[in-house]
Each structure stands twice: as structure tokens, then as C-alpha cells.
Phi, psi and omega in degrees: 000323181296318178298318178300314178295318181299318179293320182289313188267331187231018183301335178275351181250328186229146164266117187253137177228144180236135176201167181221182178270351174216155174252143181228000185084165180281123184280122182297332177291320177296317178302315183296312183288331176289321178298327178302332181251016174083018179246116182267112177249012186296338179268355179289159180231148172280121183219161178273157180306321181297344181273353179286156177299147177288113180200163174271115180274142173286316182225145167236121182249119175264141188246357176219158185296321179299317179296320180297322180287325186260357183297135179294163177277137178247139179258173176076220188275355183298126176256125178264126181240132178249130175221110184276128174245151175298151179271113184305316179299324178291319177299324185276357177302128180090354177298141185257357178214160176302318181297322178293321176299313184295331176303317181292318179294322178294321178302310182292321176306314183289325176295317179294319179301315180299317180297312181295321180300330182271001177288146008269357185304327182272010178266359181267000000 
């Protein structure tokens, strides 16, 4: 969701790449709630950090505590920023309906949008 928002809201300011320390596949609930607000992430892929192009990043933003702990060390000018968001699948554990699941995904979608919208000021 963060890559989708970054491309939608800040595509003229940042080149955004998304990767993780584990792959889980593209979550259909995330695709659905992003589509509700006009952001198509259906072509995105779940990929590992090692699969990103070799480049010097200005910023690496980790969005969950596990990623912050397992994120590789970057040298040079790369600034690593950690901002923890709730994990939608964990929030939705125990949900008894699709609509209840989507409530959790929408919450995190909106939190991420607010964070991305405030970039670059919140990267310092």
C-alpha cells in the first residue's frame, strides 16, 4: 500500500520501490481497499530487498517492527527511517466477515496515506 500511495501522491518527487525481508504475495484485501480510493496496486509484486535495482537510496523506510529489526545496513548517504504501522492481516485475525476484514485494511491504508502525504518532512 505504501508504494502505491508514494507513486500516486509523490510520484513527481520520489522514485519509490517496495520490498521486504520476506515475501508473502500480493494481498487481495490490500488491492481491494486501494482500488476503492483509485490507486491500482494490482501489478505490484511482493519481492525481497535483494531484488531491487542496485542503487544508492536516499531513504529506506521500514513500516513494521520486524522489517526494522531485519533490515540490512546501508552505507553512505542512505537514511533509514522507521515508522511502524499495524499489520492488517494481524488486525483482521478473528474477523467474521469480509467487510470486517476490510475495515482493518482501510484503517491501515488511511494511516499510510497520511504518512506518505506528509513526506518528505516526516523523513527527518
